[in-house]
Steps between C-alpha positions, in 0.01 A plus 500: 500500500773756448754279670721812567508754782291792414317799649130559479381861472182628657272440199591137464417190700659159542286196468665190649377145475446288800692194375292269715183595306597647167785453254676838414483414133130429517440823689714695249298361198173555675584862581621560140146413381289652783308810388548746776321795336157398651671550842629842428300774678584770238473369146667811361803438713498121585684414810460244777541535876666221700150427642369456146789260419439307815141456409570308182362150507748263334378163404761260634493142382722239672871554460545210256223647280664844515840340392310323209332830393837688518679217295224517238523888473873482477489228227248700301712819545802319365300379192368859441856634530627243257230581251576873530872432443409300186280775372769756555751273324258449206443876478875569511548228226236649277670839532819340363307354205244759395239355260534141598179353633473262801466201263791587271298689240618834361257792522434799286667459169695183572495191284435235760139450615366321813169412330291591205136582443292450192175677435194275565 
């Protein structure tokens, strides 16, 4: 996944995908979500041995299904990223125009109102 030459120090492990069985992207996303804490022997200093890692049972659907799952994850990730960019842009825009509401109304002492209320 690094796609660069790198060294691995003694407290790290490399997990490589067998491309005949599992897509590297599917394995990556699965490992990102897998909760390893239950496998840690010492909860105060959670760590895993190579034998612990080798004992993980990874559900492996057919490669076509893995590719579909990865494509879905990546599409949703792009949508979330786009929504975050829009929120950041909106927040930045609201900082440039303090007191203006999202629908064009002016808050706190302004003369333009978004809506009105009458006592019932």
